[in-house]
C-alpha positions in Angstrom: 159.9 113.3 40.4 158.8 111.5 37.2 155.5 109.7 36.9 155.8 106.1 38.0 153.6 103.1 37.4 151.9 101.8 40.6 152.7 98.2 41.7 149.3 96.6 42.4 148.6 94.3 45.3 145.4 92.4 46.1 144.8 93.5 49.6 141.8 94.3 51.9 142.4 94.2 55.6 138.7 94.2 56.3 138.1 90.9 54.4 137.5 87.5 55.9 140.4 86.1 53.8 142.8 88.6 55.2 142.0 87.4 58.7 143.3 83.9 57.9 146.0 84.6 55.3 147.7 87.9 56.5 151.0 86.2 57.3 151.1 84.8 53.7 150.2 88.3 52.3 153.0 89.8 54.4 155.5 87.4 52.9 154.1 88.2 49.5 154.6 92.0 49.8 158.1 91.5 51.2 159.0 89.5 48.1 158.5 92.7 46.0 161.6 94.7 45.2 160.2 97.2 47.8 157.3 96.4 50.1 155.0 99.2 48.9 152.0 98.6 46.6 148.6 99.9 45.6 145.4 98.2 46.6 142.2 98.9 44.6 140.0 98.1 47.6 137.9 100.9 49.3 138.6 103.4 46.6 142.3 102.8 46.5 145.2 103.2 48.9 148.9 102.5 49.3 150.0 99.6 51.6 153.5 100.0 53.1 155.3 97.2 55.0 158.8 98.5 55.1 159.8 98.8 58.8 162.2 101.7 58.3 159.9 103.8 56.1 156.9 103.0 58.3 158.7 104.3 61.4 160.1 107.4 59.6 156.8 108.3 58.0 154.8 108.0 61.1 157.2 110.4 62.7 156.7 112.9 59.9 153.3 114.3 60.5 153.8 117.2 58.2 154.1 114.8 55.2 151.7 112.1 56.4 148.8 113.6 58.2 146.4 112.0 60.7 143.7 114.7 60.2 140.2 113.6 59.1 139.1 116.8 57.2 135.5 115.9 56.8 134.3 119.4 55.9 137.2 120.1 53.5 138.3 123.2 55.4 141.9 122.2 56.1 144.3 120.2 53.9 142.1 117.3 52.9 143.3 114.6 55.3 141.3 111.3 55.3 142.0 110.2 58.8 143.6 107.1 60.3 141.3 104.4 58.8 140.7 102.9 55.4 138.0 103.6 54.4 137.7 106.9 56.3 135.3 107.2 59.1 132.2 109.5 58.7 133.2 111.1 62.1 136.5 112.3 63.5 138.4 110.8 66.4 139.6 114.1 67.8 142.8 112.8 69.3 143.9 110.1 66.9 142.8 112.1 63.9 144.6 115.4 64.7 148.1 116.7 64.1 150.3 119.0 66.2 150.0 121.4 67.8 146.3 120.5 68.6 147.1 116.8 69.0 150.0 117.6 71.4 147.8 119.8 73.6 145.0 117.3 73.7 147.4 114.4 74.5 149.0 116.4 77.3 145.9 116.1 79.4 146.2 112.3 79.5 150.0 112.0 79.9 150.2 112.3 83.8 148.1 109.1 84.1 150.8 107.1 82.4 153.9 108.4 84.1 156.1 105.8 86.0 154.7 106.7 89.4 151.2 106.1 88.1 152.2 102.9 86.3 153.2 101.4 89.7 149.7 102.2 91.0 147.9 100.8 87.9 150.0 97.6 88.2 148.5 97.1 91.7 145.1 97.8 90.4 145.5 95.4 87.5 146.9 92.7 89.8 143.9 93.0 92.1 141.5 92.6 89.2 143.4 89.6 87.8 143.4 88.0 91.3 139.7 88.5 91.5 139.0 87.0 88.1 141.2 84.0 88.8 139.5 83.5 92.2 136.2 83.2 90.4 137.3 80.4 88.1 140.2 78.6 89.8 138.1 75.9 91.5 136.1 75.2 88.3 138.9 73.7 86.2 137.8 75.4 83.1 136.9 78.9 81.7 137.0 81.2 78.7 140.3 83.2 79.0 138.7 86.1 77.1 135.5 86.6 79.1 136.5 85.2 82.4 140.1 86.3 83.0 141.8 88.7 80.5 139.0 91.2 79.7 138.0 91.5 83.4 141.6 92.4 84.1 142.4 94.8 81.2 139.0 96.5 80.9 138.5 97.1 84.6 142.0 98.6 84.8 141.2 100.9 81.9 137.9 101.9 83.4 139.4 102.8 86.7 141.9 105.1 84.9 139.0 106.8 83.1 136.9 107.1 86.2 134.0 104.9 85.2 131.4 103.6 87.6 133.0 100.1 88.3 129.6 98.6 89.2 128.7 99.0 85.5 132.0 97.8 84.0 130.8 94.6 82.4 128.2 96.1 80.0 130.7 98.7 78.9 133.6 96.2 78.5 131.8 93.7 76.4 130.0 96.3 74.3 133.4 97.8 73.5 134.8 94.3 72.8 132.0 93.4 70.4 132.4 96.7 68.5 136.0 95.6 67.8 134.9 92.6 65.7 131.3 93.2 64.5 131.0 95.4 61.4 128.6 98.3 61.8 125.3 97.3 60.2 125.9 93.6 60.9 123.6 91.7 63.3 124.7 92.1 66.9 126.6 95.4 66.5 126.1 97.2 69.8 124.7 100.5 68.5 122.4 101.1 71.5 125.0 100.2 74.0 127.7 102.4 72.4 125.3 105.3 72.2 124.4 104.9 75.8 128.1 104.7 76.8 128.8 107.9 74.9 125.9 109.7 76.6 127.3 108.6 79.9 130.8 109.8 79.0 129.3 113.3 78.3 127.5 113.2 81.6 130.8 112.2 83.4 132.6 115.2 81.8 129.9 117.6 82.8 129.9 116.3 86.3 133.7 116.4 86.7 133.7 120.1 85.9 131.9 120.7 89.1 133.0 117.7 91.1 136.6 116.8 90.2 138.2 113.5 91.0 141.6 112.0 90.3 140.8 110.4 86.9 141.1 111.1 83.2 137.5 112.2 83.0 138.3 115.1 85.3 141.6 115.9 83.5 139.7 116.1 80.2 136.8 118.1 81.6 139.2 120.7 82.9 141.8 120.7 80.2 142.8 123.5 77.9 143.7 123.2 74.3 146.0 126.0 73.1 144.3 128.6 75.4 140.7 127.5 75.2 138.8 125.0 77.3 138.5 121.5 75.9 134.9 120.9 74.6 132.6 118.2 75.8 132.7 116.8 72.2 136.5 116.5 72.4 136.5 115.0 75.8 133.8 112.4 74.9 135.8 111.4 71.8 138.9 110.9 73.8 137.2 108.8 76.5 135.6 106.8 73.7 139.0 106.1 72.2 140.3 105.0 75.6 137.4 102.7 76.3 136.8 101.3 72.8 140.5 100.9 72.0 142.3 101.0 75.3 142.1 97.4 76.4 141.3 95.3 73.3 144.8 95.4 72.0 146.3 94.4 75.4 143.7 91.6 75.6 144.8 90.4 72.1 148.5 90.4 72.9 148.0 88.4 76.1 145.8 85.8 74.5 148.1 85.2 71.6 151.0 84.9 73.9 149.2 82.4 76.1 148.1 80.3 73.1 151.7 80.1 71.9 153.0 79.3 75.4 150.5 76.5 75.6 152.6 74.6 73.0 156.0 75.8 74.3 156.0 74.7 77.9 159.8 74.5 78.1 160.0 78.3 78.6 157.4 78.7 81.3 159.7 78.4 84.3 162.2 80.9 83.0 159.4 83.4 82.2 158.2 83.2 85.8 161.6 83.5 87.3 163.6 85.8 84.9 162.0 89.2 84.6 164.5 90.4 82.0 163.7 87.4 79.8 160.0 87.9 80.3 160.2 91.6 79.3 162.1 90.8 76.1 159.6 87.9 75.4 156.8 90.4 75.7 158.4 92.6 73.0 158.7 89.5 70.8 155.1 88.5 71.3 154.1 92.1 70.4 156.2 91.9 67.2 154.9 88.5 66.1 151.3 89.0 67.1 150.9 92.7 66.5 147.5 93.5 68.2 146.9 96.6 66.1 147.1 95.5 62.4 147.8 98.9 60.8 147.1 102.6 60.7 146.4 105.1 57.9 147.7 108.5 57.0 147.2 110.9 54.1 150.1 112.2 52.0 150.2 116.0 52.2 152.8 116.3 49.4 154.2 114.0 46.6 156.6 111.5 48.1 158.8 108.8 46.5 159.4 105.6 48.4 161.2 102.6 47.0 160.7 103.9 43.4 157.0 104.4 43.9 155.4 107.8 43.7 152.8 108.6 46.4 150.7 111.6 45.3 149.4 114.3 47.6 146.0 113.4 48.9 146.5 109.6 48.6 145.8 107.4 51.6 148.7 105.3 52.9 148.0 102.2 55.1 151.0 101.6 57.3 150.8 97.8 57.7 152.2 97.5 61.2 151.9 93.7 61.4 153.8 93.2 58.2 156.4 95.9 59.1 157.1 93.9 62.2 158.0 90.9 60.0 160.2 92.9 57.6 163.3 90.7 56.9 165.3 93.8 56.2 164.9 94.6 59.9 164.3 91.3 61.7 166.4 88.3 61.0 164.3 85.2 60.3 161.2 87.3 61.0 158.6 84.5 61.3 160.6 82.7 63.9 159.5 83.3 67.5 162.8 84.1 69.3 162.2 85.2 72.8 165.7 86.5 73.2 165.7 88.4 69.9 168.1 91.3 70.5 166.1 93.9 68.6 162.6 92.7 69.5 161.8 96.0 71.2 162.2 97.8 67.8 158.7 96.6 66.7 156.1 99.2 65.7 153.2 97.3 67.3 152.2 100.5 69.2 152.7 102.7 66.1 155.5 105.4 66.1 156.0 109.2 66.3 153.7 111.5 68.2 150.8 109.1 67.9 152.6 106.2 69.4 150.2 104.6 71.9 150.4 106.5 75.2 149.3 103.4 77.0 152.1 101.2 75.7 154.0 101.2 79.0 150.8 100.2 80.9 150.1 97.5 78.3 153.5 96.0 78.9 153.0 96.1 82.7 149.7 94.3 82.3 151.1 91.7 80.0 154.0 91.0 82.4 151.7 90.5 85.4 149.1 88.4 83.5 151.7 86.1 82.0 153.6 85.6 85.2 150.5 85.1 87.3 148.6 82.7 84.9 151.7 80.6 84.3 152.3 80.3 88.0 148.7 79.7 89.1 147.5 77.6 86.2 150.8 75.8 85.4 149.1 72.9 83.5 146.6 75.0 81.6 145.6 73.5 78.3 143.9 75.5 75.6 141.3 73.9 73.3 142.8 75.1 70.1 139.9 73.9 68.0 137.6 76.0 70.2 139.4 79.2 69.7 137.2 81.8 67.9 139.2 84.6 66.3 137.8 87.9 65.1 136.1 87.3 61.7 137.6 90.6 60.5 140.9 92.1 61.6 139.9 95.6 60.5 141.8 97.1 63.4 142.7 94.5 66.0 144.1 90.9 65.7 141.6 89.9 68.4 139.9 86.8 69.7 136.3 86.2 70.8 136.8 83.0 72.7 139.7 81.0 74.1 138.5 78.0 76.1 141.0 76.6 78.6 141.1 73.7 81.2 143.4 73.3 84.2 143.7 71.5 87.4 141.4 73.1 90.0 143.0 74.7 93.0 141.4 72.2 95.3 143.3 69.4 93.5 146.8 70.9 94.2 147.2 73.8 91.8 150.6 75.4 92.4 150.2 78.9 93.8 147.5 80.4 95.9 145.1 83.0 94.8 144.9 86.1 97.1 
C-alpha cells in the first residue's frame, strides 16, 4: 500500500464540547468522502464512523486488538480506551483464546433461562423503587427509580451483599462521569469496593453460591485457575460498567417519550412494537459512545492507511447514525426495519454479554413506568447530563413529576 495523507478531524470525546455537540460532529465526519479521520488529541488516534467497517473490524480481533500490553511483552496493544489506561481490564482488554476462556465463566448467567429469572428480579426492584415514590408525585428518575432497578439487579447477579448496594451503586455511577483527579471522584469508595470484591472471591472458593463471584472464583483459564486479580477485574467491569449503560438508555428513552405521548399506549400493549422501539432508542441514544482497538498490521480503509500500532477509536454513536446504513439516520423511527443492526453493544467477540439482559430491563422499565406514571412530566431544564461522555452518554439527574397514586394514578404498585 502506498503512503497516504491523513484526513484530520478536530475530535476529543473527553471534552466538554463533545458532550454537547457530538451529533453535529457525527454529521461532519459523515460528510467526508469516507468517515475515517485522524484526531491529534491524546497523542493521536483514528476515528472511524462507518457502520460496515466498524462491525467488520470489531469482529477481526487479529487485525484490531483489544490487548493492553502495558509491559511491552506482547504485540504492543494499547487497550480499549483513548488515552490508554495505566492498568489492564483483563476481560475487555484481552484477545482470544484467553478472552474466550475468561468470558466463558460468565456466560451461563446470561442464558435465556437465567434471563427469565433476572427479569423477575429486576421487576421486583422496580416495583419497590416505584412504591417508595409513587405517593409523592415527584422524584429523580436517576437516583430514585432507574439506578435502584439496574444496579440492584446487577449486584444480585454478581452476588453482592444487597444490604450495601447503595454505596456501591452510586460510587460506580459517579466514577462514570467524574474524571479521576477531579473533586468528588470516589477513589476511596472504589478502592474499598475492589477490596471487597477480592474478599468475595476468596470466600467463594471455600463457600460457593450460585453467583458470578463463585463462577469466577472457581473458573479455569486454559487449564489454570483464574487468579484473584483476574476475577476482581472482571467483577469491577460488571459493577462499574454493567448497569450505567442500561440506565442511560432507559433515561434517554423516557425523556424522548415525555414529548411523544402519542406512542405510549401502543408501547404498553404491543410487545413487538416495544421491542423494535428499544432497538431504535439504542441506535439513536447509544449509551456506550465508542471503543478503541490497536491495529496489529497496516490496513487501508476508505483510502486511508492505518499503520500497525496506531489506535483506532470505533465511534459507535456515529456509526449508528451512518446514512450509508440507516435511512434518514437522525429521525427517530420506532418501526425502523433495520433498527436492530445498531452497534450500541459493540460487535464481535467483545459484544456486550449483558445485551440481552439490558433489553429485558429496558422493556420492563418502559412498560411499567408508562403504565404506572402515565402523566409523568420531566423537567427538561432540570436535566443534568454527564459533563464528559468519555465512555457513557449518561445523565446525573432527571427530575420528574406525576399524579400521586392516591389521586387516581392508573395501575397499582405491587
